[in-house]
C-alpha positions as CSV (number, residue, x, y, z in Angstrom):
1,X,-28.5,0.9,28.6
2,X,-25.8,-1.6,26.7
3,X,-23.8,-0.8,24.1
4,X,-24.4,-3.0,21.2
5,X,-21.1,-2.8,18.4
6,X,-22.5,-4.4,15.5
7,X,-22.5,-1.4,13.3
8,X,-19.0,-0.1,14.5
9,X,-17.5,-3.5,14.0
10,X,-18.8,-4.0,10.3
11,X,-17.7,-0.6,9.4
12,X,-13.8,-2.1,10.8
13,X,-14.3,-4.8,8.6
14,X,-15.8,-3.3,5.9
15,X,-12.2,-1.0,6.0
16,X,-10.6,-3.8,6.5
17,X,-11.8,-5.8,3.5
18,X,-11.9,-2.6,1.2
19,X,-8.0,-2.9,1.4
20,X,-7.2,-6.2,0.9
21,X,-9.3,-5.6,-2.4
22,X,-7.5,-7.3,-5.3
23,X,-5.6,-10.0,-3.2
24,X,-6.7,-13.5,-3.9
25,X,-8.6,-16.1,-2.3
26,X,-10.3,-15.8,1.1
27,X,-7.9,-12.4,1.8
28,X,-10.7,-11.3,0.5
29,X,-13.6,-12.3,2.3
30,X,-12.2,-13.4,5.8
31,X,-12.1,-10.7,8.1
32,X,-9.1,-12.6,10.0
33,X,-6.8,-13.2,6.8
34,X,-7.5,-9.9,5.6
35,X,-6.8,-8.4,8.5
36,X,-3.6,-10.2,8.4
37,X,-2.8,-9.6,4.6
38,X,-3.2,-5.8,4.8
39,X,-1.9,-5.4,8.1
40,X,1.8,-7.3,6.5
41,X,1.4,-4.9,3.3
42,X,1.2,-2.3,5.0
43,X,4.6,-3.4,7.0
44,X,6.0,-3.8,3.5
45,X,5.3,-0.8,1.9
46,X,6.4,1.3,4.8
47,X,9.8,-1.0,4.7
48,X,10.1,-0.7,1.0
49,X,9.6,2.8,0.8
50,X,13.3,3.3,2.2
51,X,14.6,0.3,0.5
52,X,13.2,1.8,-3.2
53,X,15.9,4.7,-2.3
54,X,18.4,1.7,-1.7
55,X,17.8,0.3,-5.0
56,X,17.4,3.0,-7.1
57,X,21.1,4.5,-6.0
58,X,22.7,0.8,-6.5
59,X,21.3,0.5,-9.8
60,X,22.4,4.4,-10.5
61,X,26.1,3.6,-9.8
62,X,26.0,0.5,-12.3
63,X,25.3,2.5,-14.5
64,X,27.9,4.5,-13.9
65,X,30.4,2.5,-13.9
66,X,29.8,0.4,-16.9
67,X,29.2,3.6,-19.0
68,X,32.9,4.4,-16.9
69,X,34.6,1.5,-17.9
70,X,33.7,2.3,-21.4
71,X,35.3,5.3,-21.3
72,X,38.6,3.3,-19.8
73,X,38.3,4.2,-15.7
74,X,36.3,2.8,-13.1
75,X,33.4,4.3,-11.0
76,X,35.5,5.0,-8.0
77,X,38.4,6.8,-9.9
78,X,35.6,8.8,-11.6
79,X,33.9,10.2,-8.7
80,X,36.9,10.9,-7.0
81,X,38.0,12.4,-9.8
82,X,34.5,14.6,-10.3
83,X,35.5,15.8,-6.3
84,X,38.4,17.3,-7.1
85,X,37.8,18.7,-10.1
86,X,34.3,20.9,-8.0
87,X,32.2,19.4,-10.1
88,X,28.9,18.7,-8.6
89,X,26.7,16.3,-10.4
90,X,24.1,14.0,-8.6
91,X,24.3,9.8,-9.4
92,X,21.1,10.2,-10.7
93,X,21.7,12.7,-13.1
94,X,25.2,11.2,-14.0
95,X,23.6,7.6,-14.6
96,X,21.2,9.2,-16.6
97,X,23.7,11.4,-19.0
98,X,25.4,8.3,-19.4
99,X,22.1,6.4,-20.8
100,X,20.9,8.9,-22.7
101,X,23.5,11.3,-23.8
102,X,27.0,9.6,-24.0
103,X,28.9,12.0,-25.2
104,X,27.8,14.7,-23.0
105,X,28.8,11.7,-20.1
106,X,32.3,11.4,-22.2
107,X,33.0,15.1,-22.3
108,X,32.2,14.8,-18.3
109,X,34.7,11.9,-17.7
110,X,37.2,14.0,-20.1
111,X,36.9,16.3,-17.6
112,X,37.3,14.6,-14.6
113,X,40.3,12.9,-15.1
114,X,42.2,15.6,-16.2
């Protein structure tokens, strides 16, 4: 007896079309276009989960540098001073302090520049 694949194919198509929900134009209706779009979207999401970490670190460094320059030093000198003073504060927390609590950031800069 030969095997028909209509049920399997329809289920596979429905799955891909469900993933393409919210996309525009024929990507939501045409299986071929939906499959291409979903594949590309999954590749981008995989790549960008890693790039997000890179982007956020760059943002933190920019914020720390701006706040450090207001205090009369630079980012590089501040980080070197923190390492020399054995003050372990990660860049995320340092950037958050620089934005939300400038007085605490000023105290850290003072301790690092001694």
